[in-house]
Structure formats: structure tokens, C-alpha cells
C-alpha positions as CSV (number, residue, x, y, z in Angstrom):
1,M,7.0,7.1,21.4
2,I,7.1,6.0,17.7
3,A,10.7,5.5,16.6
4,Q,12.9,3.2,14.6
5,D,12.2,-0.6,15.4
6,K,9.0,0.0,17.3
7,A,5.9,-2.2,16.7
8,V,3.0,0.2,16.1
9,A,-0.7,-0.2,15.7
10,I,-2.8,2.6,14.2
11,Q,-6.5,3.1,13.4
12,Y,-6.8,5.1,10.2
13,S,-8.8,6.2,7.3
14,V,-7.4,7.6,4.0
15,K,-8.9,9.8,1.3
16,D,-7.6,10.4,-2.2
17,D,-7.1,13.9,-3.7
18,T,-10.8,14.0,-4.7
19,G,-11.9,13.4,-1.1
20,T,-13.1,9.9,-1.7
21,Q,-12.3,7.4,1.1
22,V,-10.1,4.7,-0.4
23,D,-9.2,2.7,2.7
24,S,-9.9,2.4,6.4
25,S,-9.1,0.1,9.3
26,E,-12.7,0.4,10.5
27,G,-14.1,-3.0,11.1
28,R,-10.7,-4.8,10.7
29,G,-8.9,-3.7,13.8
30,P,-5.7,-1.6,13.8
31,L,-2.9,-1.7,11.2
32,W,0.3,-3.1,12.7
33,Y,3.6,-2.2,11.2
34,L,7.3,-2.1,12.2
35,H,8.5,1.5,12.2
36,G,11.5,2.2,10.0
37,H,11.2,-1.0,7.9
38,N,9.3,0.3,4.9
39,N,6.1,-1.6,6.0
40,I,3.9,1.5,5.2
41,I,4.2,4.4,2.7
42,P,7.1,6.7,3.5
43,G,5.0,9.9,3.9
44,L,2.8,8.3,6.5
45,E,5.7,6.8,8.4
46,K,7.4,10.3,8.5
47,A,4.2,11.8,9.9
48,L,3.9,9.2,12.6
49,E,7.5,9.6,13.8
50,G,7.5,10.8,17.4
51,L,3.8,10.3,18.2
52,Q,2.7,8.4,21.3
53,E,-0.1,6.0,22.2
54,G,-3.4,7.8,22.2
55,D,-2.2,10.6,19.8
56,A,-4.6,11.5,17.0
57,F,-3.0,12.4,13.6
58,D,-3.8,14.0,10.3
59,A,-1.2,13.6,7.5
60,D,-1.3,14.9,4.0
61,V,1.0,12.7,1.9
62,P,2.0,13.8,-1.6
63,A,2.0,11.2,-4.4
64,E,5.8,10.9,-4.5
65,E,5.8,9.9,-0.7
66,A,2.8,7.6,-1.1
67,Y,2.6,5.2,-4.1
68,G,4.7,7.3,-6.4
69,E,3.9,9.2,-9.6
70,H,1.9,7.5,-12.3
71,R,4.4,6.0,-14.7
72,E,3.2,5.8,-18.3
73,E,5.8,3.2,-19.2
74,L,3.9,0.7,-16.9
75,V,0.8,0.9,-19.1
76,Q,1.1,-1.4,-22.1
77,R,-1.0,-2.8,-24.9
78,V,-0.6,-6.6,-25.0
79,P,-1.8,-9.0,-27.7
80,M,-4.8,-11.0,-26.7
81,E,-2.7,-14.2,-27.5
82,A,-0.7,-13.5,-24.3
83,F,-3.8,-14.4,-22.3
84,Q,-4.1,-18.0,-23.6
85,G,-5.9,-20.2,-21.1
86,V,-8.0,-17.3,-19.7
87,E,-11.6,-17.9,-20.7
88,K,-12.6,-14.3,-20.8
89,V,-10.4,-11.3,-20.1
90,E,-12.3,-8.4,-18.5
91,V,-11.5,-4.9,-17.2
92,G,-10.5,-5.0,-13.5
93,M,-8.9,-8.5,-13.7
94,V,-5.4,-8.6,-12.1
95,F,-2.5,-10.7,-13.4
96,N,1.1,-11.3,-12.4
97,A,3.4,-10.5,-15.3
98,Q,7.0,-11.5,-15.6
99,T,9.1,-8.4,-16.6
100,D,12.8,-7.7,-17.0
101,G,12.7,-6.2,-13.5
102,G,11.0,-9.2,-12.0
103,P,7.3,-10.0,-11.3
104,L,4.8,-7.2,-11.6
105,Q,1.1,-7.1,-10.7
106,V,-0.9,-5.6,-13.6
107,A,-4.6,-4.6,-13.9
108,V,-6.6,-4.9,-17.1
109,T,-7.9,-1.4,-18.0
110,E,-9.2,-2.0,-21.5
111,V,-10.1,-5.0,-23.7
112,D,-10.8,-5.2,-27.4
113,E,-10.8,-8.1,-30.0
114,D,-7.0,-8.0,-30.6
115,A,-5.4,-6.6,-27.5
116,V,-5.6,-5.9,-23.8
117,V,-4.3,-2.8,-22.0
118,V,-2.7,-3.5,-18.7
119,D,-1.4,-1.1,-16.0
120,G,1.4,-2.0,-13.6
121,N,0.9,1.2,-11.5
122,H,-0.5,0.9,-8.1
123,P,-4.2,2.0,-8.2
124,L,-3.3,5.1,-6.1
125,A,-0.2,6.0,-8.0
126,G,-0.1,9.7,-8.8
127,K,-2.5,10.6,-6.0
128,A,-1.9,12.7,-2.9
129,L,-3.5,11.0,0.1
130,A,-5.0,12.4,3.3
131,F,-4.7,10.2,6.4
132,S,-6.4,10.6,9.7
133,G,-6.4,8.4,12.7
134,K,-5.2,7.5,16.1
135,V,-2.1,5.7,17.5
136,E,-3.4,2.7,19.4
137,T,-0.2,0.9,20.5
138,V,3.5,1.5,20.5
139,R,5.7,-1.3,21.9
140,E,9.2,-2.8,21.6
141,A,9.5,-5.1,18.7
142,S,10.6,-8.7,19.4
143,S,14.0,-9.9,18.1
144,E,12.1,-12.2,15.7
145,E,10.1,-9.3,14.3
146,L,13.2,-7.2,13.9
147,E,14.9,-10.1,12.1
148,H,11.9,-10.6,9.8
149,G,11.3,-6.9,9.2
150,H,7.6,-6.9,10.2
151,V,5.2,-7.3,13.1
152,H,4.0,-10.9,13.7
153,D,0.9,-11.1,15.7
154,G,0.2,-7.6,16.8
155,D,-0.5,-7.4,20.5
156,A,2.0,-9.8,21.9
157,A,5.7,-9.5,21.4
158,N,7.0,-13.0,20.7
């Protein structure tokens, strides 16, 4: 049964609040995670608690239990000079920015002659997500996995 410190593998697909599929494990094999260690979004982890191998699941996760609400303060207009050394700045490019709170990944959402608008929100911030899938494997985590806080090689406990 899925509980704290279990190594878990799930097959899943996820749709955003418009019904558009935004991710899936199809063709990649199952997603492995260590339950109770913040390896997956909180709302999905809560929904999986207590399930067993072979169980199917559907979980509607509100934005605040997924990637959080969209935070306007993470959207900033930055002078083009800040991108010296970048040949051409284009919408969709991703950069690592140094902030007072540490490194933050930002995506370029707008470009004009003088400035670039960057967004530090996760692309799914502010969106409710609908997951569906199946629990493939539930096993004891190895002591090394527990120490490191994540599953290492999936199937085999080290």
C-alpha cells in the first residue's frame, strides 16, 4: 500500500483545466517517486496515499496543490542589456536567473527592441490539473533512497 517512505511507480496522464493533455508517462515508462518526500506535486501525492499495486486512479488537483497560483511578481520586464552574449533572444527561451531568493528558471514571454519580459512561474502555475492512471509498483525504499530522498533506479531496491 502507498504510504510514507515507499518507492512507487505510476503510469499517468494529466490534463489542464481546459482539457488539454499536458503530460503523460506513455512511451517513457512509469514515473518513480519516493512517497512523502515532495518528489511529486502535493495534491497527487495525497490522492495516491493508501492505493495498492494495480489500482487505477483519477485525481483532480487544484492549482494550489499542484504548481501553485500564478504569481504576478514573478513576471518582470528586463532591459535587453541583461542578455549580453545571447545572439538572439526569442519567446520560449529559458534562462536561469539569480534572484535574492536564489536561482530561478525564467521563460521569455515577450521581446521588443529595448526589453524582454520573463516569467518565473511554472508553466502550469494557476491551473487545476486532472490526473488519471494506474499504480504499477509499490515497494520498500532502500536505505540509500531514503537517505537521498528519491528513488534511484526504479525496479531494484539497492
